[in-house]
N, C-alpha and C positions, 0 to 999 in steps of 0.2 A: 615429385620436385616438393623440399620442406623449405627452402628458403624464404618462404612467408612466412612463418613461423618466426624468425628472425626479425623480418620487418615489423611481424606483430609486438615483439619484444622489444623491441626498440624507438619501437612509433611511442610522440609525445600526441597525436590527436587524441587519444580519448581523456587522458589526463587534464591536457589544454582545454577541452570541452567542460570538463568537471571544473576545473578552476573559472573557466565566465560565468559557469550556472550558480556556482556558491556567492559568486563576485555580484550577482543581480540583486543579491539580500531577499525582501521580500516574494516568493511565487504561489504566494494565496493561491485557490483558483478564483478565476475572475480581474486579477490585482493587472497592475503596468506590468509586476515583475513575471506573472506566469506566462503573459504574451511577452515579453522580452525571450523569455526562456524556449518558448516554443520557436521563435524568429529563431535565436540562433541553433537551435536544434535543425530545424529544416536550411538553414543555409550550411552548416556543418556536413549535413545529407550531402549536397547538392557537390559542398568542395569534396566530400569523399567517390562521387563518383554517381553515384544514384541517380534517375532522373523523375522528371516531373514530378520534384518538392511542392509543396504549397500547404495551406492551411486551413482545414477544413472546419470553420467560425458555428459555435452553438450556443445558446441563451441557456443562463443557471441561476439561480439564485444566490446574487451577492451575500458575504456578508463580512463586516470586518470589524475588529476585536475593539472595545474600548475597557477603561479602567471595570474589575471586577474585586469584594470584598466578603472576607465574611464577619460579624458581626454578632456583639452577643451586648443587646441593645445599643447603647450609643459608641461602646466599647469596637474598636476594630480589629478581630483576634488571627485572622489572615489577607494579606493585601500584597502586593506590587510582585513583579516581575518574577522574585526568587520563592513566593509562597504562594500565591493564587491567581490564578489565568481563566478565561471563560473559555469553557469549549465550543469551539465552531458550530454555529446552525444553532446556540442557545437562545432561546428566546431571550430578549431585552428586558428586565424588569426587579424586584422581590420578590423572593419568600420567604415568609416567619413558619417553623415549627421545633419539635425536640430534635434537639441531637441527635442521633443512632449510630453508631460504628456497627459494621455488619463483616469486616473483613473482611476476608477475600470473596463477599458477594456472589456467590456458585449459588445456583436457581435456589437451593432448599435453603437458605439462607433468608430470601424472602417469604418465606413461609411464616411468616410473624403479622402483628397488627403495624402497618408502616404507615396508615392513613396520617396526612401534612404533617410527617413527619422530614427531616432534611439527614439523608439516608448519605454515610459515607463508604466506601469501597476500595478496594486495593487494586492497583493495575495488575497485579500476580496473580496467578492460580494455585493451589497446591499441586505438589504432583498424586495425594490421593483420586486426584482426578483425570478420566487418563484425555481432556480435550482442552483445547485454551480456551476460559471463553473471555472472550471479546469485549470491549468495552460496550459496542453500542447492544449490546444484550443484559448487560447490566443497570445500565439506562433504561433498557423500557422494562425491564421486570422492576426497577423502580418507579417506573410508571402505573403502569399495572396495577400494584401494590397500594396505588395514591398515596403517593411519597410528594412531596411539594419542592422538592428538590432536591441536583444528587451532586453528590462530594466525590469525583474523583482522584485515593491518594497515590503518587508513584511508589514505586517499592527498590527503587533506585535513589540511595541515597544523594547528597549532591546538590541540597536546594533547588530541586528542577522539577519543576511542576510541570503534568505529562498534558498534552495536548490530545484532541482527536475529535471527530468532529458525530452528531449527533443527530436525528432527524430520517427521514424516508422519503423514497424517491415521489411516493406521493404527497407528502409533507414534509416537503425541506429541511421546514425548520423547526425543531424538538419541543417540546408540550410542559415540561418544567424548566425553569434554572439549572444548568450545569455548569458545574466549574472543576480544573484541575488543582490539585494540592502538592508542595510537593513533601518528600516521605516524612521529613520532619516537624512539617504545621501539619502533616495528619497525625502524627505520633502526637505533637502536644492537644490537638483537640481530641481524641481520643480518649488522653490522660485526665485531662481537664477540665472538657466541655461536654461528657455522657448527659444523656438526660436534661441540658440546659435550653432553653429557648435558642434560637439563633438566628439569622437573618443570613441570606444570601443574596448578594447582589450581584446583578451583570449589568452590563451597559454594553450595548453593539447595536451594528446599523446594518440593514437589512434594504439590498434594491435589487436593482435587475442585475446583468452584469455578461459579460461574454469569455465565452472560451473556445479550445478550440483540440483541434488532432491532424498535430504536423506528420506528414505521411509522406513517402517515395516509395520510387522502386527500383532492383536492381533485376539483372540476369533478361533472360528470355521470358516474349511478350507470349506465356500461357494462360488460358483460364483457369489452369489451378496454381495457386500458390500458398505460398508460406507466410504467416506474420510473425514479424519482431516485433516486437512491443518493448515498450517501458511506458512511466507517465511523468511529464515533466514538473508537471509543481508539486510543491512542498509546502509543509505548514509555517506558521508567517511568523515563528519564534528563532528557528535559526537558519544555517546556510542550508539545511536541508540537504548534506552531502551524502549521507549515506540513503536515504529515505526520502527523494530516488535519483539524487544528482548522481549518483555509482551505478544504478542503471541506464540513464540517459546517456553516459558516460562509453559503459562497454558497449551500445545500440551504436552508437558512434564509430567505437572501432573496429565492431565489426561489420559494420560498411564498411571499412576502408579495407579490410580485410578482404572483404566479399569483391571488391570491384577488382582486384589485384586478382580473385580465381573466378571473373564471373564465366571465363570459358568451361567451367568445370559445375557451374548448376544447371538442371534440365530442368528446373521449376520456376518463378515467377518468385523472387522474396521481394515483399512490402515489408517496407519499416513504415512504425506506426511513435508516433511520440503522443501520448495521448493525455489530455488534461482533463482536471478537477478529478482526478484520482480519491484524494485525499476526502472528497465533502458525497462520497457515494459513488466511488465509479462510474462519473458519468460519461467521460468520453469513449470509455470502452463500451459501456451499454449502448449508448448512442452507433458507434461505428459495428458493435458484433450482429444488433438490429437491422442493420441493412444487407449484410452479407448474405449470400446461398451459402449454405452448412456445405454442399456438397463441390463446393471451389477452395473449400479451406484445407487443406491435406494438414495441417496443423500449425498452433501457434504455439512463439515461445515469448514467454514474458519476462524481463527482468527486472526484478523490486529489490532493492534493499539486498545488492551481493556486495562483495570487495568488504565490508567488516570483517567478514569472516573468510581465510583462506579457502575453504573448501568449498567448489562448488554442489549445488546443493540443487537436485532437478526433482518435484512431486510432480509425477507424472501420470494420478489421478489414474493410475488403473487400464491406462492403456498402452496395450501390451510393445505396439511397436513405437513408442518410446521410450517405455522401460527397457528394448532392446536396442534404439539405437542410441542408447547412455551409456549402459555397457559396453557399446560397439568404440565409441570413441574413449569412454576410460580404459578398453586395456588398447586400443592402438597405441594410445601415450603412457599405458602405466602409470596412467595417472590417477588418484583417488577422487572420486564424485561421490557425494551419496545421492542414491534413490529413493524417494518416496511414494509409497503407494497410497498413501488416506487421502481423501481431498480436503481443498484450500480454497470456503469459498470466501476469499477475499483476493483481491489486487485484479488486474485487467485481467487474467486470463478468464476469469470466472464468467462473464457472456457469454462467452464460448462454451466453457466447458459445460453450463447447465445446459447449452443446447445439444451436448451430443459431440463436438467437433472436441479432434483431440487438441491438449492444452495440455503445456509446461508451464508453474511456477518456479523461477529461476530465483535463487535468491544465494548466499555465502551460512554455509552451517556454522553457526555460535550453541556456546553452553546456557543451559536454562533455557525458563520460558520467558516473552516479553517482549518487549521491543529495544533494553537497553537504552543504550541512548538519541535512539530515535523518536521521534513526537518530544523533545525537548530541548531547551533551548542549545545542549550540547552535542547537537549531531554537525559536527562543524569537520571540516578539512583533516586537519591535524592527527582526527584519529581511522586515517581510512593509509593503505600502501600502493603505489602503484605498480606495486610486484602482482599484488595480488589481483589487479584490474589488467593486466596484460597476459597472465597468466588464462583467468578466467575467456579474456575476447580468445584465447587459442581454441580451448575447448571448444567455447561456443560457437565458433567459426566452421571448425570442423563437423559441428552438429547438425548444423545448417545447413553446409553443402553433403552430409550424409543425408538426412532428410530429404531433401530436395532431391538425389537419385529417383530413377527411373525404377531404379529394382527396388525402391523403397515405398510401400503400401502402408494406406493408413486407413486404418477402419473408426466411424462412427460410435459412439455407445449409447444403446438405448437411453433416452431420460428416464423411465421408470426404474431403472437400471440406479441411474446415478440418484436418481432419491429415494432408493432401497440403500443404497450405501452409505449416505446423509442420518440415515436412519440409524441405521445399522453401528456408524460411527459417532452418535450421540449427539449432532451436529442441526438436526433437524427443527428441536425444538428451540433453540436459540433463535434460530433461522426465520422462524414461522413468527416471536414476539420482535422481531425486529422486522417484519415486511420483506423481510428478501427472499424468503419462502415462493417459487418461480412455480411449482410444481399442480 
């Protein structure tokens, strides 16, 4: 039967949920907005037909942004929402030092004397480097090199300062003040301020806060289950439409579609809308630490899709997941991009690092970096309902396929995953950011 395909392609459930999430406004981890998003998602899963929907609360390190600026003496050279903002979990305070532009900020760029310097790096990674160098890796290279402050310059034009957290699981507040600046502000700093003494000033509040994971089930009450997940929180600068309203809306749309196909499921499906992803995968790490790996058949984690029309499935070298993606692509004669390399970011990772089969589901886009993501331009107008519906159809079929009794998955040994990270050049960065679990 294919009637369900037409039902999904004409459904408003996911898009309506997306609009509800972006209309909440600020969904920063631990905020009232995140709580509203979690409650909306819990209720949407219930409305879809999932059972036992609830929110599992947990405590986190809260962080609230104030004003930030860069000064030369008493002269303000970068400030305001269109030029300079604090990076979440930056410490509050001021740091003074000679300004140095390190360009891309790849690891070898830090092999100079940066003691007490104000260091600026780009949000981009050059094509000559065969992996994406994450913001937090650049930050902790600066910390390790003795820098006084960290400036993260967007590579996307349009007066869009980028956000993104610093800090580690053991030390949630970072060690040196950190700000994001727009491409234009960064270009002015590089052209006019190289070698000058600058002050980076961050005003923020830290306190205890509460986040949570929204959880619900569909399908038979089997011991083994699939996890279909997303993260509900978003950075406080914008609507968080792509990252990750889109993934949360897709979760809701898939739940509606699976409810109509529930009798086809041989394995229980557990939906989880994680909280506090943007500040260190806190919700998913907490959830993954509490599961029995032998009971989790696979994880299908959806993060920052819809913006790109072609669905991308990073399968992390799990053969059964690669095969399932190929089957669905062939079944629908529809392109799906499959990636084998490890992606040690987003909410699949706390599972995958334990050897549990997991996808990182996104939308394929050109170039490196986040584009509009993590900026004030991550808004609903960038997305298309067509893409959401097409991707929900493919993911619904993928989950039904994986849930079949005739499909088995196998864990990967953790030493094999560690070796793959070393081989792919990602271990160095993970070790410096405190994310190396092996």
